[in-house]
N, C-alpha and C positions, 0 to 999 in steps of 0.2 A: 504493499500500498503505500501511495505516497505523501510526504508529509504535507501538512497545512500549509499556507504560503505566510508570508513573513508578515506582520502587520504593525500599525501603531493608528489606535484612534484619538480622534479630536474631539470633546465635547462638541465642538461649539459646529465639526460636521453632523455629526450627529444628530445631534439638535435640530436642524435644518434640513436632515435627510427625512425625520421622524417629521416634521409641520409639513413636510411637504406629502409624505403620503397622507396622513390624518386630514388633509385638506377636502372635504369630499360634501358633496349635496344633495344627499339621501333624501329620497320624497316619494310616496306612493309606491307601485307595486315594488320598487328597488329597494326601498327601505324595509318595508314588510319580508321581501325575501331573507334579504341580511338577515334581521333577527329572527326568522324562523331555521335560519344556518345556523347562528351563534346558539341559542336556547337547544338544538338538538347536540351541541356540544360544549353544554356545560356538563362539570362532575358537581354536582349537587352534596353539598360538603354541609357536615356539622363536625368541628374536633377542639370541643370544649371543657374543661374536666369535669364541668354539669353534666355531662352527657350522659341521658336512662337510654333503658331501652324504651321508653314513652315517645322522647322525643324523638328517638330514629324511628322509630314505626311511623312518625306524625309525617317524618322525613320521606322514607318509602314510599307511603301514601302520597303524598304532593308530587314523588318524582313522577310517579305513572299514570298522573289525574289531567296531564295537560292536554294530551290526545283527544281524552273523551270531554270535556269541556270544549275544547276547539276542535273539530276534525283537522284542521288546518295545521295547527302548533302539533309541533314533535316533543314527545317525552327527552326529558335529557339524555345525555349517554353515559352517564354512572353515579352511583351515589356513593360520596367517601367520608370514611368514617375512622377511628379508630379500632384498634385490634380485636378487643372484646365484643366488639358489635358485628365481626364479619359474616358470621354465621345465620345470625338474624338478617342481617341485609340482603345477603344470600337466599335464603327461602321463602322472605316476602316478595321479591323481585323473581323469582325463581319462573315465573311464567312470561318476562319480558324479556328483552332483549338488553335492558338497560346492566349495565357491567356493577360489580360489587368491588369496589375500590378500598384500600387501606392505606396507611400510613403506616411504616413499619421501620427498623431498622433506627429507633433511639429516635425519633419523630419530638419538639423539634430541632434540637440541641446537638445530634449526633455523638455526641460524648459518650459511649457505650461501648466497654470491648467489642471487637470481632466477631468470637461466638455468642455474645450475648443478643448482636444487631440481627447474626444469622440465624436463630433460633427463634426471635421475635416474626421474621419473613416467614422461615418454613411454617411456623403455629398458623399465619392469614393465611395463608395457599392451603394450607390442611383445614381451614377453616371455609374452605370456597373463594375467597380473594381472586379475580384473575384479572386485578392490576394492582401495581403498587409502588407505593410515592415514598422514596428513601429520601433523606438529605447527606450528601455531603458533608465530612469531616473537615470545618469551617477552619479550624484553630492549626489542624495540622498542613492545610491549602497554606495558609497566611505564615507558617513556618518553612516553608518549601518542601516540604514533605511530597510532594507530588504524586512520586510511584504509590506511598502507600494509599492516600485519596483512590489513583485507579483501580490497584490493588482491591479494594474494598468494595467498590462498586461492582469488579468482576466477579466478586465472590457472592454477592447478594445480588448478581443478574444471575447466576449460576442457580443459586437459591432458590429464585424464581420459577426456574423451571419456563414452561409456557407461558405464564404470566405475563404482561406488558408490565416492562419495568420502566417510571417513571424519577428522572433524577434533578431532587430542588437544590440547586445552585447558590440560596438564600442570596441573589445578588447586593442586595442591601448592606452585607458585612463584608464583603468583596473589597472594598474602600475603591477601589479602581477599573476604569473601563477596559486597560488591560488585562486585570485579572478576571476578567469577566468573561473576556475569550480566551483566557488562556483556562480556567476551570470546563467552560462549552469543551472546548477541546478534548481536555482529559477523560470526560463523560461518553463524548460522542465515540473515542478510540475505544475506551472500554465496553459498549456496549449498550450503551443508552438508549431506548425506545422511544422515550419524549424527554427533552429538557424544558424543564419547572421554573420558574422565577423566583418562589420564594415560600415560605410556610404559613405567611402572612401574620407571624407572630413578632415580626419585629419592624421597623420605621426606619429608611423606607421601605416597602415591599415592594411588588410589581412596579417598574417604570418601565415608559415605552423606550427610551435610552439603551435602557439594557437589555431589552426585548429587539432590540433593531439589531444588538452583539446577538443575541443567541441566533435569529434570523441569519444572519448576514455566515455563522459559522453553521449552520445548518443546510444552507443551500451551499459551501462550499464542500462540506463533507459529502453531500449527495453527487457533486462533480466530479470528486474523485473517486468514488467509491459504487454508483449507483444504488446507494440506499438511502430510504425517505427517511427520514428523522419525526418525528412530531415536538411541536411546540405545546407548552400550556403556559396563560400566564393564571398566577392568583395572587391573592392580597390583596382585599380593599377595593374590589371589584365589584360594586353593586349599582352604578349609574348605567343605564343603556348607553349613552355616550360615549362615556370608557368603554365599553364591551365595544363597539363600533370601532373606537380606535385600533384598541390591537386586533381586530379581524380587517380594517382595511392596512395595517403593517405586514398582516401573513400575506394580504393577496400582493401589495409594491413588492417582497421581495421573494417571496416564495411561488407566486401566482394561485390559481384557483385550482391546483393540483393539490393545494394541504388543505382546503377550505373544507375539511367535512370535519367529522369526530372521530376517525381512525388516524387523523396526523393536525388536529388542531381542540386544546381544549382550552374551557375559560372555569378556572375553581375559585365558585359561588354560593353565595347564599339565597342573599336578598336579592339580586340581579334579577332569577327566574321570573319573580314573579311582575315585577316591573317590567320584564321584556312582554309576558303575556298579556297584563294590564294594553299594554299598545296594541299586540295586535287584535 
């Protein structure tokens, strides 16, 4: 496999590219089509310390309700929860095509021995998770222990088996644009099926500028290998206009091929009802 090209990111250049990409004037049926696509690409998420089985059951009912409430609206792509709720989600969504997604591998800090992380990943797979969202070890990354970060991702990918692995970079803690790029490269070469912006537990969470760098790296990886890796924005995305901005960034850099739930996701909780109400 050939190597990634040398890079150097300018904050002003990235900002200008983002502003150009999100300058849109969607209205009428075009806007509705985009909103339907976004709704069908949402990972409907609850990741709170106070989560209960009743809360998760309510979320599953909401996830499968959109097409019943409006035949022109799709249901969401997945429901994302903490590991103890994996089997519950799997059972409640068994008659749908909505995926069961779980955070694992010491989410959200990533601060646990690798053996413990792998036990948690194995647990959620056994409980029925079809998608796993892991977060990289930012401390190791910032210390320059890059091969250890890569080895952890590879090990988690192996533990996932056939399940989809989304690798969370937690871009707000990586400090520089060049670090975000390097983290993308590491995750892609280690076997990530998706790159994901953030856990939603720190600020800044998802930003269009970090997202643009992630898209650039995915595009280059595709040109190098022919492998399509997905992209997921998460962290504070509740407004319809914000979701549309991330959609337009994907369209600008990766094109329409990426604009479906197999390659594009948004992690959110409040966003879905906002979109549905507009539809």
